[in-house]
Backbone of each chain as ProteinMPNN parsed JSONL, in Angstrom:
{"seq_chain_A": "MADIHADIDALRELADALARFRHAQREVVERGDHEIEATRASLEAKAGSWRSQLARRQADLAACQQPAARDAAGPAPDCSAEARAVREAEQRLDHIRRWQQRVDEEAGAFRSAAVRFRDLLDLDVPRTENHLRAVISGLEASRRIQVAGS", "coords_chain_A": {"N_chain_A": [[-40.012, -24.378, -0.735], [-37.466, -21.938, -1.245], [-37.665, -18.302, -0.876], [-37.165, -16.228, -3.156], [-36.186, -13.6, -4.449], [-34.678, -11.596, -6.449], [-32.925, -9.507, -9.121], [-31.296, -10.593, -11.969], [-29.795, -9.613, -13.843], [-28.951, -7.288, -12.459], [-27.203, -8.864, -10.714], [-25.174, -10.072, -12.418], [-23.995, -7.658, -13.192], [-23.063, -7.079, -10.793], [-21.192, -9.304, -10.387], [-19.53, -9.316, -12.488], [-18.31, -6.504, -11.962], [-17.063, -7.091, -9.959], [-14.9, -8.718, -10.792], [-13.753, -6.6, -11.892], [-13.17, -5.154, -9.952], [-10.926, -6.631, -8.672], [-8.639, -6.897, -10.208], [-8.119, -4.514, -10.436], [-7.56, -3.38, -7.734], [-5.417, -5.41, -7.354], [-3.525, -3.932, -9.061], [-3.352, -1.625, -7.264], [-1.978, -2.751, -5.053], [0.259, -3.554, -6.314], [1.478, -1.184, -7.455], [1.849, 0.092, -4.524], [3.358, -1.558, -3.225], [5.576, -0.915, -4.813], [6.07, 2.075, -4.526], [6.796, 1.965, -1.708], [9.606, 0.272, -2.295], [10.388, 2.247, -3.526], [10.817, 4.193, -1.853], [12.724, 2.954, -0.108], [14.795, 2.435, -1.964], [15.527, 4.961, -2.37], [16.234, 6.235, 0.262], [18.573, 5.084, 1.04], [20.187, 5.407, -1.595], [20.639, 7.893, -0.835], [21.523, 7.959, 1.745], [24.073, 6.234, 1.114], [25.412, 8.654, -0.236], [25.462, 10.269, 1.812], [27.617, 9.111, 3.654], [29.418, 8.899, 1.584], [30.218, 11.657, 1.372], [30.845, 12.212, 4.108], [32.973, 10.5, 4.465], [35.019, 12.17, 2.281], [34.65, 14.573, 4.131], [35.962, 13.548, 6.318], [38.692, 12.825, 5.46], [39.223, 15.616, 4.73], [39.368, 17.051, 7.219], [41.401, 15.358, 8.507], [43.599, 16.291, 6.97], [44.098, 18.898, 7.25], [44.783, 18.553, 9.532], [46.919, 17.598, 9.912], [50.775, 17.404, 10.44], [52.437, 18.241, 8.494], [50.949, 20.29, 7.624], [50.691, 22.343, 9.216], [52.154, 25.8, 10.414], [55.293, 25.413, 12.176], [56.595, 27.514, 13.011], [54.0, 29.088, 13.645], [50.965, 29.762, 15.111], [48.709, 26.913, 15.776], [46.968, 25.894, 13.15], [43.507, 26.707, 12.12], [41.355, 23.778, 12.5], [38.025, 23.865, 12.751], [36.105, 24.6, 11.134], [36.629, 22.512, 9.336], [36.049, 20.366, 11.612], [33.136, 20.822, 11.965], [32.06, 20.491, 9.448], [32.185, 17.682, 9.348], [31.316, 16.455, 11.599], [28.321, 17.644, 11.144], [27.98, 15.905, 8.724], [28.089, 13.609, 9.896], [25.875, 13.211, 11.596], [23.716, 14.153, 9.71], [23.7, 11.575, 8.192], [23.257, 9.666, 10.282], [20.861, 10.454, 11.077], [19.256, 9.717, 8.498], [19.34, 7.189, 8.785], [18.118, 6.496, 11.257], [15.842, 6.857, 10.199], [15.925, 4.713, 8.405], [15.566, 2.526, 9.704], [12.86, 3.034, 10.812], [11.288, 2.991, 8.564], [11.972, 0.45, 7.925], [10.791, -1.168, 9.495], [7.969, -0.04, 9.72], [7.337, -0.851, 7.057], [7.634, -3.967, 7.537], [5.82, -4.522, 9.405], [3.333, -3.712, 7.714], [3.596, -5.613, 5.934], [2.448, -7.956, 6.561], [-0.226, -7.326, 6.187], [-0.341, -6.681, 3.691], [0.27, -8.948, 2.7], [-2.214, -10.815, 3.135], [-4.395, -8.979, 1.91], [-3.676, -9.475, -0.417], [-4.267, -12.411, -0.62], [-6.944, -12.211, -0.449], [-7.576, -11.09, -2.514], [-6.875, -12.987, -4.459], [-7.696, -15.287, -3.856], [-10.275, -15.439, -2.387], [-11.845, -13.297, -3.301], [-12.346, -14.757, -6.265], [-13.648, -16.6, -5.277], [-15.768, -15.687, -4.366], [-16.937, -14.285, -6.617], [-17.589, -16.424, -8.005], [-19.689, -17.617, -6.405], [-21.317, -16.176, -6.771], [-21.86, -16.406, -9.596], [-22.929, -18.918, -9.554], [-25.022, -18.682, -8.282], [-26.853, -17.123, -10.073], [-27.093, -18.798, -11.892], [-28.451, -20.986, -10.681], [-30.438, -19.2, -10.487], [-31.068, -18.676, -13.298], [-32.267, -21.269, -13.947], [-34.127, -21.967, -12.428], [-35.891, -20.281, -13.11], [-36.823, -20.921, -16.041], [-37.607, -23.28, -15.821], [-40.074, -22.281, -14.142], [-41.091, -20.72, -16.424], [-41.327, -22.735, -18.364], [-43.344, -24.457, -17.0], [-45.627, -22.345, -16.799]], "CA_chain_A": [[-39.094, -23.271, -1.708], [-37.293, -20.37, -0.586], [-38.452, -16.947, -1.309], [-36.411, -15.9, -4.264], [-36.067, -11.538, -4.757], [-33.338, -11.052, -7.257], [-32.517, -9.423, -10.516], [-30.343, -11.331, -12.349], [-28.948, -8.434, -14.449], [-27.889, -6.835, -11.29], [-26.12, -9.837, -9.805], [-24.414, -10.245, -13.17], [-23.463, -6.692, -12.835], [-21.804, -7.107, -9.535], [-20.41, -10.116, -10.849], [-18.495, -8.171, -13.532], [-17.813, -5.325, -11.005], [-16.258, -7.657, -8.814], [-14.384, -9.092, -11.724], [-12.826, -5.376, -12.017], [-12.406, -4.489, -8.782], [-9.969, -7.641, -8.219], [-7.795, -6.61, -10.987], [-7.495, -2.848, -10.36], [-6.867, -3.92, -6.318], [-4.07, -5.876, -7.556], [-2.488, -2.804, -9.341], [-2.848, -0.815, -5.93], [-1.188, -3.418, -4.558], [1.821, -3.522, -6.78], [1.84, 0.131, -7.031], [1.373, 0.288, -2.773], [4.905, -2.187, -2.85], [6.334, -0.275, -5.659], [6.366, 3.107, -3.521], [7.677, 1.085, -0.525], [10.222, -0.333, -2.271], [10.927, 3.241, -4.003], [11.313, 4.816, -0.724], [13.895, 2.157, 0.633], [15.873, 2.456, -2.083], [15.914, 6.393, -2.699], [16.916, 6.475, 1.371], [19.547, 4.183, 0.693], [20.85, 6.164, -2.041], [20.889, 9.381, 0.451], [22.717, 7.293, 3.004], [25.326, 6.099, 0.4], [25.615, 9.946, -0.566], [26.248, 11.204, 2.756], [28.718, 8.09, 3.498], [30.964, 9.306, 0.878], [30.269, 13.304, 1.753], [31.862, 12.214, 5.635], [34.126, 10.189, 4.165], [35.647, 13.15, 1.987], [35.152, 15.518, 4.953], [37.187, 13.229, 7.313], [40.126, 13.661, 4.916], [39.593, 17.132, 4.723], [40.067, 17.365, 8.516], [42.754, 14.853, 8.757], [44.773, 16.847, 5.897], [44.453, 20.151, 7.964], [45.521, 18.817, 11.029], [48.375, 16.958, 9.201], [51.815, 18.381, 11.088], [52.219, 19.371, 7.344], [49.906, 21.649, 7.445], [51.173, 23.1, 10.342], [53.605, 26.038, 10.432], [56.081, 24.775, 13.056], [56.558, 28.134, 14.138], [52.728, 29.857, 13.834], [50.243, 28.676, 15.776], [48.122, 25.769, 15.251], [45.659, 25.848, 12.336], [42.118, 26.197, 12.82], [40.508, 22.883, 11.577], [36.997, 24.229, 13.152], [35.104, 23.992, 9.859], [36.229, 21.04, 9.077], [35.175, 19.392, 12.315], [32.055, 21.014, 11.766], [31.432, 19.662, 8.303], [32.702, 16.124, 9.408], [29.914, 16.322, 12.757], [26.824, 17.719, 10.176], [27.837, 14.683, 7.961], [27.641, 12.249, 10.772], [24.594, 13.856, 12.246], [22.963, 13.846, 8.833], [24.119, 10.194, 7.986], [22.513, 9.111, 11.619], [19.2, 10.778, 10.751], [18.869, 8.852, 7.45], [19.631, 5.487, 9.329], [17.297, 6.295, 11.755], [14.402, 7.056, 9.136], [15.731, 3.545, 7.286], [15.3, 1.626, 10.323], [11.665, 3.262, 10.959], [10.846, 2.507, 7.305], [11.914, -1.208, 7.301], [9.844, -1.622, 10.576], [6.665, 0.022, 9.104], [6.971, -2.066, 5.573], [7.517, -5.182, 8.023], [4.335, -5.014, 9.774], [2.362, -3.432, 7.333], [3.882, -6.966, 5.074], [1.236, -8.769, 7.114], [-1.722, -6.893, 5.75], [-0.357, -6.855, 2.259], [-0.339, -10.739, 2.406], [-3.637, -11.123, 3.578], [-5.246, -8.52, 0.962], [-3.545, -10.449, -1.748], [-5.265, -13.355, -0.714], [-8.504, -11.889, -0.398], [-7.686, -10.692, -3.565], [-6.509, -13.819, -5.442], [-8.762, -16.494, -3.688], [-11.641, -15.265, -1.819], [-12.749, -12.585, -4.604], [-12.978, -15.363, -7.231], [-14.543, -17.553, -4.508], [-17.071, -14.791, -4.481], [-17.706, -14.289, -7.882], [-18.103, -18.013, -8.705], [-20.724, -18.167, -5.629], [-22.451, -15.033, -7.636], [-22.525, -16.925, -11.038], [-23.77, -20.216, -9.342], [-26.831, -18.143, -7.72], [-27.078, -16.493, -11.263], [-27.305, -20.041, -12.99], [-29.65, -21.239, -10.137], [-32.316, -18.542, -10.51], [-31.749, -18.771, -14.389], [-32.709, -22.402, -14.042], [-35.267, -21.599, -11.982], [-36.969, -19.348, -13.899], [-36.804, -21.514, -16.84], [-38.332, -24.016, -15.12], [-41.241, -21.747, -13.903], [-41.548, -20.545, -17.71], [-42.161, -24.189, -18.504], [-44.455, -24.929, -15.873], [-46.433, -21.727, -16.413]], "C_chain_A": [[-38.681, -21.958, -1.212], [-37.757, -19.202, -1.489], [-37.116, -16.408, -1.958], [-36.514, -14.059, -4.652], [-34.771, -11.751, -5.759], [-33.796, -10.797, -8.949], [-31.591, -9.888, -11.065], [-29.466, -10.46, -13.133], [-28.046, -7.779, -13.139], [-26.782, -7.883, -10.666], [-24.965, -9.888, -10.999], [-23.491, -8.702, -13.136], [-22.685, -6.578, -11.515], [-20.87, -8.203, -9.79], [-19.273, -9.539, -11.641], [-17.778, -7.184, -12.692], [-16.754, -5.856, -10.389], [-14.517, -7.903, -9.301], [-12.788, -7.849, -11.903], [-12.364, -4.738, -11.276], [-11.019, -5.342, -8.166], [-8.42, -7.355, -9.097], [-7.168, -5.38, -10.383], [-6.985, -3.026, -8.672], [-5.816, -4.04, -6.236], [-2.847, -4.542, -8.275], [-2.117, -2.013, -8.096], [-1.969, -1.432, -5.28], [-0.175, -3.448, -4.883], [2.156, -2.398, -6.782], [2.55, 0.778, -5.139], [3.226, -0.004, -2.649], [5.536, -1.165, -3.435], [7.103, 1.217, -4.678], [7.526, 2.847, -2.233], [9.161, 0.951, -0.952], [11.491, 1.204, -2.977], [11.745, 3.941, -3.223], [12.424, 4.324, -0.253], [14.873, 2.677, -0.328], [16.541, 4.307, -2.104], [16.747, 6.67, -0.905], [18.189, 5.9, 1.432], [20.785, 5.044, 0.181], [21.272, 7.572, -1.263], [22.275, 8.789, 1.248], [24.126, 7.098, 2.312], [25.97, 7.698, 0.195], [26.282, 10.61, 0.549], [27.663, 10.518, 3.458], [29.913, 8.951, 2.834], [31.462, 10.727, 1.061], [31.093, 13.123, 3.183], [32.724, 11.7, 5.052], [35.42, 11.326, 3.338], [35.572, 14.218, 3.461], [36.164, 15.071, 6.24], [38.454, 13.395, 6.843], [40.306, 14.872, 5.103], [40.233, 17.557, 6.283], [41.079, 16.84, 8.937], [43.895, 15.576, 8.092], [44.722, 17.73, 6.906], [45.004, 20.003, 9.506], [46.637, 17.994, 11.085], [49.295, 17.917, 10.12], [52.248, 19.06, 10.135], [51.702, 20.49, 6.864], [50.203, 22.691, 8.128], [52.307, 24.115, 9.778], [54.529, 26.095, 12.262], [55.781, 26.703, 13.957], [55.327, 28.931, 14.699], [51.92, 28.749, 14.657], [48.952, 27.631, 14.752], [46.627, 25.96, 14.359], [44.459, 25.386, 12.767], [41.129, 25.361, 11.801], [38.873, 23.119, 12.253], [35.798, 23.683, 12.179], [35.104, 22.68, 9.214], [35.582, 20.342, 9.718], [33.759, 19.909, 12.075], [31.394, 20.311, 10.831], [31.212, 18.275, 8.913], [31.405, 15.617, 10.278], [28.502, 17.108, 11.872], [26.834, 16.089, 9.153], [27.38, 13.407, 8.657], [26.488, 12.228, 11.097], [23.481, 13.365, 10.945], [22.519, 12.028, 8.597], [23.211, 9.387, 9.319], [20.947, 9.623, 11.685], [18.413, 9.777, 9.428], [18.878, 7.354, 8.151], [19.077, 5.563, 9.87], [15.734, 6.318, 10.746], [14.437, 5.584, 8.53], [15.397, 2.497, 8.512], [13.509, 1.799, 10.683], [10.896, 2.429, 9.97], [10.703, 0.95, 7.29], [11.216, -1.697, 8.696], [8.511, -1.432, 10.329], [6.298, -0.875, 8.012], [7.154, -3.321, 6.558], [6.111, -5.622, 8.667], [3.061, -4.626, 8.525], [2.347, -4.597, 5.623], [2.517, -7.952, 5.369], [-0.497, -8.678, 5.998], [-1.882, -6.814, 4.134], [-0.933, -8.274, 1.997], [-1.829, -11.073, 2.492], [-4.784, -10.237, 2.747], [-4.875, -9.364, -0.351], [-4.253, -11.697, -1.769], [-6.313, -13.08, -0.859], [-8.415, -12.165, -2.003], [-7.723, -12.602, -5.074], [-7.213, -15.343, -4.742], [-9.88, -16.162, -2.817], [-12.95, -14.324, -2.57], [-13.099, -13.35, -5.619], [-13.802, -16.007, -6.797], [-15.91, -17.008, -4.284], [-17.509, -14.613, -5.565], [-17.852, -15.538, -8.361], [-19.403, -18.59, -8.261], [-21.617, -17.211, -6.491], [-22.693, -15.451, -8.969], [-22.966, -18.466, -10.71], [-25.17, -19.565, -8.783], [-27.087, -17.576, -9.252], [-27.735, -17.682, -11.761], [-28.495, -20.451, -12.256], [-30.821, -20.612, -10.623], [-32.593, -18.393, -12.249], [-32.76, -20.215, -14.457], [-34.112, -22.556, -13.474], [-36.307, -20.968, -12.681], [-37.666, -19.826, -15.422], [-37.964, -22.703, -16.548], [-40.112, -23.694, -14.85], [-42.002, -20.94, -15.276], [-42.006, -21.472, -17.944], [-43.551, -24.589, -18.217], [-45.623, -24.07, -16.007], [-47.417, -22.164, -18.202]], "O_chain_A": [[-39.437, -21.061, -0.839], [-38.146, -19.292, -2.654], [-36.113, -16.195, -1.277], [-37.406, -13.782, -5.454], [-33.811, -12.269, -5.189], [-34.539, -11.424, -9.703], [-30.588, -9.487, -10.474], [-28.261, -10.674, -13.004], [-26.829, -7.804, -12.953], [-25.675, -7.569, -10.229], [-23.807, -9.75, -10.603], [-22.266, -8.784, -13.05], [-21.666, -5.894, -11.42], [-19.713, -8.041, -9.403], [-18.14, -9.393, -11.181], [-16.555, -7.12, -12.812], [-15.674, -5.283, -10.248], [-13.459, -7.593, -8.754], [-11.572, -8.021, -11.986], [-11.46, -3.917, -11.431], [-10.226, -4.837, -7.371], [-7.31, -7.596, -8.622], [-6.022, -5.257, -9.95], [-5.808, -2.713, -8.495], [-5.054, -3.381, -5.529], [-1.663, -4.38, -7.981], [-0.954, -1.728, -7.809], [-1.046, -0.754, -4.83], [0.683, -3.388, -4.002], [3.193, -2.183, -6.154], [3.411, 1.601, -4.826], [4.095, 0.768, -2.244], [6.123, -0.393, -2.678], [8.267, 1.332, -4.293], [8.62, 3.344, -1.966], [10.01, 1.407, -0.186], [12.72, 1.264, -2.962], [12.896, 4.302, -3.469], [13.27, 5.15, 0.09], [15.804, 3.333, 0.139], [17.692, 4.694, -1.899], [17.811, 7.289, -0.893], [18.962, 6.567, 2.118], [21.814, 5.368, 0.774], [22.399, 8.06, -1.331], [23.472, 9.077, 1.29], [25.151, 7.624, 2.746], [27.143, 7.83, 0.546], [27.299, 11.3, 0.474], [28.631, 11.216, 3.76], [30.918, 9.468, 3.322], [32.64, 11.075, 0.976], [32.012, 13.919, 3.374], [33.666, 12.486, 4.951], [36.583, 11.303, 3.74], [36.679, 14.633, 3.805], [36.876, 15.803, 6.928], [39.319, 13.966, 7.508], [41.349, 15.328, 5.573], [41.268, 18.192, 6.485], [41.823, 17.476, 9.684], [45.032, 15.51, 8.559], [45.489, 17.342, 7.787], [45.437, 20.819, 10.32], [47.24, 17.708, 12.119], [48.854, 18.986, 10.541], [52.534, 20.245, 10.311], [51.959, 21.324, 5.995], [50.023, 23.847, 7.745], [53.179, 23.748, 8.991], [54.221, 26.794, 13.228], [55.13, 27.017, 14.953], [55.344, 29.404, 15.835], [52.061, 27.538, 14.828], [48.551, 27.667, 13.589], [45.503, 26.122, 14.833], [44.162, 24.373, 13.401], [40.451, 25.752, 10.851], [38.385, 21.992, 12.173], [34.951, 22.801, 12.32], [34.201, 21.983, 8.751], [34.685, 19.653, 9.233], [33.057, 18.904, 11.964], [30.398, 19.626, 11.067], [30.079, 17.796, 8.953], [30.639, 14.719, 9.927], [27.473, 16.797, 12.471], [25.853, 15.368, 8.969], [26.64, 12.505, 8.266], [25.886, 11.169, 10.922], [22.634, 12.482, 11.078], [21.445, 11.453, 8.773], [22.497, 8.436, 9.001], [20.057, 9.092, 12.349], [17.289, 9.276, 9.467], [18.148, 6.488, 7.668], [18.522, 4.47, 9.75], [14.743, 5.61, 10.928], [13.378, 5.083, 8.153], [14.86, 1.472, 8.092], [12.864, 0.759, 10.813], [10.127, 1.505, 10.235], [9.755, 0.3, 6.85], [11.2, -2.923, 8.803], [7.735, -2.352, 10.585], [5.256, -1.528, 7.956], [6.346, -4.084, 6.03], [5.489, -6.673, 8.518], [1.997, -5.245, 8.503], [1.596, -4.528, 4.65], [1.798, -8.51, 4.541], [-1.315, -9.426, 5.463], [-2.91, -6.849, 3.457], [-1.953, -8.682, 1.443], [-2.379, -11.71, 1.594], [-5.957, -10.607, 2.812], [-5.698, -9.815, -1.148], [-4.814, -12.078, -2.797], [-6.904, -13.863, -1.603], [-8.947, -13.085, -2.623], [-8.379, -12.958, -6.053], [-7.089, -16.405, -5.352], [-10.491, -17.206, -2.591], [-14.177, -14.41, -2.548], [-14.131, -12.976, -6.176], [-14.797, -16.246, -7.483], [-16.934, -17.657, -4.072], [-18.726, -14.787, -5.634], [-18.423, -15.554, -9.452], [-20.109, -19.416, -8.84], [-22.703, -17.652, -6.866], [-23.649, -14.96, -9.568], [-23.339, -19.173, -11.647], [-26.265, -20.098, -8.958], [-28.243, -17.97, -9.409], [-28.927, -17.605, -12.058], [-29.571, -20.391, -12.852], [-31.86, -21.126, -11.038], [-33.704, -18.125, -12.707], [-33.876, -20.178, -14.974], [-35.038, -23.171, -14.003], [-37.496, -21.286, -12.696], [-38.688, -19.335, -15.901], [-39.041, -22.814, -17.134], [-41.071, -24.406, -15.149], [-43.185, -20.6, -15.257], [-43.233, -21.482, -17.853], [-44.51, -24.917, -18.916], [-46.679, -24.522, -15.565], [-48.537, -21.702, -18.419]]}, "seq_chain_B": "MPSRPDEDGDHLLRVIDSIWRKTQQSWRDDMARHFERSHWSPLLAESRAYLGALRECLEMMSAAERDTEF", "coords_chain_B": {"N_chain_B": [[-1.269, 15.135, -11.587], [0.097, 12.386, -10.106], [-2.334, 9.962, -8.677], [-2.256, 9.066, -5.143], [-1.926, 5.355, -4.482], [-3.269, 4.416, -2.43], [-5.114, 5.914, -2.01], [-6.803, 5.3, -4.539], [-7.604, 2.935, -4.395], [-9.346, 3.492, -2.164], [-11.395, 4.591, -3.67], [-12.028, 2.56, -5.741], [-13.337, 0.908, -3.75], [-15.137, 2.262, -3.067], [-16.865, 1.945, -5.136], [-17.248, -0.278, -5.789], [-18.822, -0.732, -4.043], [-21.274, 0.516, -3.595], [-22.135, -0.506, -6.1], [-22.994, -2.672, -4.896], [-25.017, -1.84, -3.193], [-27.089, -0.928, -5.048], [-27.424, -3.457, -6.454], [-28.407, -4.912, -3.765], [-31.175, -3.537, -3.321], [-32.625, -5.114, -5.491], [-32.057, -7.825, -4.502], [-33.014, -9.562, -2.539], [-33.358, -11.705, -0.719], [-32.9, -15.149, 1.318], [-30.812, -15.949, 0.339], [-29.261, -13.677, -0.494], [-29.014, -12.35, 1.958], [-26.965, -13.809, 3.225], [-25.049, -14.112, 1.608], [-24.478, -11.58, 1.81], [-23.339, -11.617, 4.736], [-21.582, -13.738, 4.881], [-19.956, -12.958, 2.716], [-19.652, -10.615, 1.586], [-19.515, -8.479, 3.65], [-17.242, -9.37, 4.767], [-15.161, -9.011, 2.87], [-15.312, -6.145, 2.492], [-14.316, -5.378, 5.03], [-12.035, -6.292, 4.831], [-10.607, -4.932, 3.464], [-10.882, -2.572, 4.085], [-9.227, -2.71, 5.843], [-6.425, -3.197, 4.715], [-6.097, -1.122, 3.427], [-6.24, 0.978, 4.849], [-4.161, 0.467, 6.271], [-2.4, 0.635, 4.418], [-2.305, 3.352, 3.558], [-1.41, 4.613, 6.001], [1.272, 3.342, 6.001], [2.162, 5.0, 3.597], [2.392, 7.709, 4.556], [4.04, 7.501, 5.935], [6.395, 7.028, 4.536], [6.452, 9.362, 2.627], [7.052, 10.939, 4.738], [9.461, 10.227, 6.072], [10.879, 10.625, 3.184], [10.628, 13.391, 3.072], [11.877, 14.528, 5.175], [14.259, 13.887, 5.024], [15.536, 15.323, 3.224], [18.124, 17.322, 2.422]], "CA_chain_B": [[-0.163, 14.965, -10.209], [-0.377, 10.976, -10.145], [-2.965, 9.622, -7.273], [-1.857, 7.577, -4.653], [-2.418, 3.821, -4.67], [-4.331, 3.541, -1.297], [-6.765, 6.538, -2.801], [-7.181, 5.002, -5.761], [-7.864, 1.729, -3.578], [-10.277, 3.636, -1.55], [-12.038, 5.141, -4.557], [-12.289, 1.369, -5.994], [-13.701, 0.19, -2.869], [-16.659, 2.719, -3.022], [-17.248, 1.844, -6.21], [-17.917, -1.353, -5.866], [-19.835, -1.044, -2.294], [-22.437, 1.499, -4.315], [-22.798, -1.417, -6.806], [-23.743, -3.866, -4.136], [-25.996, -1.62, -2.694], [-27.665, -1.173, -6.009], [-27.641, -4.809, -6.053], [-29.003, -5.141, -2.97], [-32.503, -3.228, -3.677], [-33.472, -6.171, -6.029], [-31.657, -9.008, -4.246], [-33.907, -9.129, -1.044], [-34.126, -12.782, -0.131], [-32.193, -15.384, 2.22], [-29.289, -15.92, -0.038], [-28.614, -12.176, -0.356], [-28.271, -12.33, 3.308], [-26.092, -15.23, 3.518], [-24.039, -13.161, 0.727], [-23.46, -10.013, 2.526], [-22.614, -11.885, 5.829], [-20.511, -14.791, 4.441], [-18.638, -12.675, 1.696], [-19.213, -9.068, 1.082], [-19.037, -7.978, 4.913], [-15.439, -9.664, 5.312], [-14.447, -8.07, 1.716], [-15.637, -4.785, 2.846], [-13.431, -5.33, 6.413], [-10.524, -6.735, 4.973], [-10.09, -4.312, 1.986], [-10.745, -1.174, 4.62], [-8.151, -2.567, 6.901], [-5.52, -3.087, 4.023], [-6.152, -0.002, 2.371], [-5.879, 2.073, 6.119], [-2.383, 0.125, 6.565], [-1.082, 0.8, 3.15], [-2.442, 4.642, 4.007], [-0.245, 5.181, 7.32], [2.441, 3.587, 5.626], [2.933, 5.677, 2.631], [2.272, 8.613, 4.965], [5.392, 7.564, 6.697], [7.085, 6.959, 3.503], [6.319, 10.349, 2.446], [7.551, 12.132, 5.856], [11.263, 9.941, 5.302], [11.412, 11.301, 2.07], [10.598, 14.913, 3.212], [12.641, 14.524, 6.469], [15.741, 13.569, 4.539], [15.771, 15.932, 1.985], [19.042, 18.269, 3.154]], "C_chain_B": [[-0.636, 13.293, -10.04], [-1.099, 10.667, -8.934], [-2.553, 8.769, -6.605], [-2.357, 6.386, -4.768], [-3.634, 3.989, -3.495], [-5.555, 5.014, -1.933], [-7.278, 6.103, -3.488], [-8.106, 3.772, -5.432], [-9.022, 1.703, -3.014], [-11.776, 4.088, -2.421], [-13.047, 3.612, -5.177], [-13.724, 0.789, -5.141], [-15.223, 0.963, -2.616], [-17.45, 2.679, -4.181], [-18.199, 0.873, -6.197], [-18.936, -1.527, -5.007], [-21.16, -0.548, -2.95], [-23.364, 0.501, -5.095], [-23.901, -2.479, -6.339], [-24.384, -3.3, -3.445], [-27.18, -1.363, -3.535], [-28.437, -2.452, -6.199], [-29.005, -5.031, -5.239], [-30.878, -4.677, -3.009], [-33.356, -3.762, -4.378], [-33.316, -7.386, -5.805], [-32.074, -8.778, -2.672], [-34.156, -10.758, -0.353], [-32.69, -13.794, 1.001], [-30.754, -15.281, 1.951], [-28.702, -15.0, -0.573], [-28.333, -12.098, 0.761], [-27.137, -13.109, 3.799], [-24.864, -14.054, 2.505], [-23.326, -12.113, 1.122], [-22.701, -10.609, 3.82], [-21.49, -12.781, 5.558], [-19.227, -13.909, 3.049], [-18.425, -11.072, 1.672], [-18.856, -8.209, 2.5], [-17.661, -8.179, 5.106], [-14.902, -9.208, 4.191], [-14.146, -6.951, 2.082], [-14.26, -4.442, 3.929], [-12.135, -5.605, 6.008], [-9.876, -5.773, 3.752], [-9.873, -2.829, 2.778], [-9.012, -1.318, 5.513], [-6.677, -2.525, 6.034], [-5.388, -1.817, 3.176], [-6.236, 1.677, 3.68], [-4.586, 2.004, 6.162], [-1.794, 0.647, 5.363], [-1.175, 2.663, 3.32], [-1.294, 5.092, 4.855], [1.332, 4.72, 6.62], [3.164, 4.101, 4.553], [3.001, 6.867, 3.054], [3.391, 8.58, 5.461], [6.448, 7.487, 6.183], [7.347, 8.367, 3.033], [7.067, 11.7, 3.361], [8.75, 11.531, 6.071], [11.587, 10.537, 4.431], [12.209, 13.034, 2.406], [12.032, 15.672, 4.205], [14.01, 14.596, 6.179], [16.084, 14.435, 3.5], [16.636, 17.533, 2.705], [19.25, 19.472, 1.905]], "O_chain_B": [[-1.832, 13.082, -9.836], [-0.526, 11.103, -7.935], [-2.367, 7.654, -7.093], [-3.482, 6.384, -5.269], [-4.802, 3.687, -3.741], [-6.739, 4.803, -2.197], [-8.493, 6.285, -3.414], [-9.163, 3.574, -6.031], [-9.782, 0.735, -3.011], [-12.92, 3.969, -1.982], [-14.273, 3.506, -5.128], [-14.781, 0.388, -5.629], [-16.208, 0.422, -2.113], [-18.536, 3.25, -4.282], [-19.407, 0.917, -6.434], [-19.836, -2.351, -5.164], [-22.145, -1.272, -2.809], [-24.591, 0.418, -5.045], [-24.936, -2.94, -6.82], [-24.726, -4.085, -2.56], [-28.283, -1.502, -3.006], [-29.659, -2.589, -6.145], [-30.15, -5.229, -5.647], [-31.726, -5.523, -2.723], [-34.544, -3.441, -4.345], [-33.969, -8.229, -6.421], [-31.563, -8.012, -1.855], [-35.07, -10.946, 0.449], [-31.683, -13.191, 1.373], [-29.831, -14.859, 2.646], [-27.647, -15.223, -1.167], [-27.175, -11.705, 0.903], [-26.518, -12.85, 4.831], [-23.99, -13.359, 3.023], [-22.158, -11.759, 0.958], [-21.559, -10.207, 4.043], [-20.409, -12.498, 6.074], [-18.1, -14.245, 2.685], [-17.362, -10.454, 1.723], [-17.987, -7.339, 2.456], [-16.934, -7.294, 5.558], [-13.764, -8.836, 4.474], [-12.981, -6.554, 2.101], [-13.422, -3.558, 3.749], [-11.164, -5.249, 6.675], [-8.768, -5.963, 3.251], [-9.028, -2.018, 2.4], [-8.099, -0.515, 5.709], [-5.764, -1.884, 6.555], [-4.528, -1.674, 2.307], [-6.269, 2.883, 3.436], [-3.831, 2.976, 6.124], [-0.647, 1.092, 5.394], [-0.114, 3.276, 3.202], [-0.386, 5.824, 4.46], [2.325, 5.447, 6.649], [4.364, 3.902, 4.367], [3.613, 7.59, 2.268], [3.963, 9.668, 5.521], [7.487, 7.722, 6.8], [8.542, 8.662, 3.012], [7.45, 12.818, 3.013], [9.525, 12.436, 6.38], [12.638, 11.164, 4.564], [13.293, 13.59, 2.23], [12.755, 16.662, 4.089], [14.837, 15.201, 6.861], [17.095, 14.139, 2.863], [16.085, 18.485, 3.258], [19.96, 20.457, 2.109]]}, "name": "protein", "num_of_chains": 2, "seq": "MADIHADIDALRELADALARFRHAQREVVERGDHEIEATRASLEAKAGSWRSQLARRQADLAACQQPAARDAAGPAPDCSAEARAVREAEQRLDHIRRWQQRVDEEAGAFRSAAVRFRDLLDLDVPRTENHLRAVISGLEASRRIQVAGSMPSRPDEDGDHLLRVIDSIWRKTQQSWRDDMARHFERSHWSPLLAESRAYLGALRECLEMMSAAERDTEF"}
């Protein structure tokens, strides 16, 4: 017979702690997913806002450059501020789009780690808890036999 | 200020690992060695891998938010 050195109460505490760990880590996973989705939504909202700004600024530039805005006798109107505003909106929108792409790539790479961890929490940790509880049951049975035999 | 999920996950991992170390003091047989090899070490390794990936991912999310505040 194998040599047994185990404190049943300590094993019970470990099994209970594992169940708590499983539930609490599931919340961690949910919160992590939520933060990623919140960032994606926030970037999309910023991109949408800058798309609107770009459209408005392009309209302002077009209005400035329209022949009706020109004084036929005078010099061409100065639309450099409007052109600058359009360039700024384009650059900011591009910058946000680049971040959106990086975030999508990172989130995609992260997803496989998240799937593995979810499987660990949903399948492996309960299996480990069951294994521990089987060890505890075996120890209790073995101690009952020892007590009955003494 | 609410804590980050990866930090909470690290804390949970430290807590469960300290309970395991305490259990080890009173469980020192072949079953314990088998349990550590087949169950505990993979659990720790997979948890650390996930939490590390989550940390990196959330750091990038924060950077994206900061860098697009105009």
